C-alpha positions in Angstrom: -17.8 -2.7 -0.8 -14.4 -4.0 -1.7 -11.4 -3.2 0.4 -8.0 -2.8 -1.2 -4.6 -1.5 -0.7 -3.6 1.3 -3.0 0.1 1.7 -3.6 1.6 5.0 -5.1 5.2 6.5 -5.6 6.4 9.4 -3.3 9.4 10.4 -5.6 10.6 13.1 -3.6 11.1 11.0 -0.6 12.6 8.0 -2.4 9.7 5.5 -1.3 6.1 4.5 -1.9 2.9 4.7 0.2 0.2 2.2 0.8 -3.3 3.2 1.9 -6.2 1.4 2.8 -9.3 2.0 0.6 -12.0 2.9 1.3 -10.6 5.4 4.0 -13.7 5.0 6.0 -12.5 1.6 6.8 -9.4 2.9 8.2 -10.7 4.2 11.6 -7.5 3.4 13.1 -4.8 5.8 11.9 -2.2 2.9 11.7 -4.3 1.5 8.7 -4.7 4.7 6.9 -1.4 5.3 5.2 2.1 3.5 5.5 5.2 4.2 4.0 6.7 1.3 2.2 10.2 0.4 0.8 9.7 -3.0 -0.5 7.2 -5.4 -1.8 7.6 -7.5 1.4 6.0 -4.4 3.3 3.0 -4.7 1.1 2.7 -8.4 1.8 3.1 -7.8 5.6 0.3 -5.0 5.3 -2.1 -7.5 3.4 -1.7 -10.0 6.4 -1.9 -7.3 9.1 -4.8 -5.5 7.3 -6.6 -8.6 6.2 -6.7 -7.5 2.6 -5.9 -9.5 -0.4 -6.1 -7.1 -3.4 -3.4 -4.5 -4.3 -3.8 -1.7 -6.9 -0.8 0.2 -8.0 -0.9 3.7 -9.3 -1.3 3.8 -13.0 2.3 5.1 -13.5 4.1 2.2 -11.9 4.2 -1.6 -11.9 4.8 -3.8 -8.9 8.4 -4.6 -10.1 9.1 -0.9 -9.6 9.4 -1.7 -5.8 12.2 -3.7 -4.8 11.4 -7.1 -3.5 12.9 -6.8 0.0 
Protein backbone atom coordinates (compact mmCIF):
# COMPACT_ATOMS: atom_id res chain seq x y z
CA UNK A 1 0.00 0.00 0.00
CA UNK A 2 1.36 3.37 -1.02
CA UNK A 3 1.61 6.16 1.49
CA UNK A 4 1.18 9.70 0.29
CA UNK A 5 0.35 13.18 1.50
CA UNK A 6 -2.98 14.56 0.27
CA UNK A 7 -3.17 18.35 0.09
CA UNK A 8 -6.50 20.17 -0.09
CA UNK A 9 -7.64 23.78 0.30
CA UNK A 10 -9.53 25.09 3.30
CA UNK A 11 -10.74 28.38 1.77
CA UNK A 12 -12.85 29.51 4.70
CA UNK A 13 -9.70 29.55 6.84
CA UNK A 14 -7.27 30.81 4.20
CA UNK A 15 -4.90 27.86 4.38
CA UNK A 16 -4.51 24.27 3.19
CA UNK A 17 -4.46 20.91 4.91
CA UNK A 18 -2.08 18.01 4.44
CA UNK A 19 -3.21 14.53 5.43
CA UNK A 20 -1.35 11.25 5.58
CA UNK A 21 -3.07 8.65 3.39
CA UNK A 22 -4.12 5.99 4.11
CA UNK A 23 -5.35 7.21 7.49
CA UNK A 24 -4.78 3.77 9.03
CA UNK A 25 -1.08 4.61 8.87
CA UNK A 26 -1.72 7.74 10.93
CA UNK A 27 -2.04 6.10 14.34
CA UNK A 28 -0.30 9.11 15.85
CA UNK A 29 -2.73 12.09 15.71
CA UNK A 30 0.12 14.45 14.79
CA UNK A 31 0.45 12.45 11.56
CA UNK A 32 -3.24 12.54 10.68
CA UNK A 33 -3.87 16.10 9.43
CA UNK A 34 -1.85 19.29 9.57
CA UNK A 35 -2.66 22.85 8.55
CA UNK A 36 -0.12 24.22 6.11
CA UNK A 37 0.50 27.69 4.70
CA UNK A 38 3.49 27.19 2.38
CA UNK A 39 5.05 24.57 0.10
CA UNK A 40 7.97 24.54 2.55
CA UNK A 41 5.52 23.11 5.13
CA UNK A 42 4.79 20.24 2.73
CA UNK A 43 8.50 19.55 2.25
CA UNK A 44 8.98 19.47 6.02
CA UNK A 45 6.10 17.00 6.39
CA UNK A 46 7.56 14.78 3.68
CA UNK A 47 10.75 14.54 5.70
CA UNK A 48 9.00 14.16 9.07
CA UNK A 49 6.52 11.55 7.84
CA UNK A 50 9.06 9.87 5.52
CA UNK A 51 6.70 10.07 2.54
CA UNK A 52 7.84 11.14 -0.92
CA UNK A 53 4.57 11.36 -2.89
CA UNK A 54 2.28 14.39 -2.64
CA UNK A 55 -1.12 14.49 -4.31
CA UNK A 56 -3.08 17.71 -4.67
CA UNK A 57 -6.86 18.12 -4.76
CA UNK A 58 -8.25 18.19 -8.31
CA UNK A 59 -9.14 21.86 -8.11
CA UNK A 60 -5.65 23.04 -7.23
CA UNK A 61 -2.04 23.15 -8.42
CA UNK A 62 1.10 23.12 -6.23
CA UNK A 63 1.74 26.73 -7.30
CA UNK A 64 -1.51 27.77 -5.58
CA UNK A 65 0.39 27.49 -2.29
CA UNK A 66 3.05 30.15 -1.57
CA UNK A 67 6.62 28.85 -1.70
CA UNK A 68 7.37 30.00 1.81
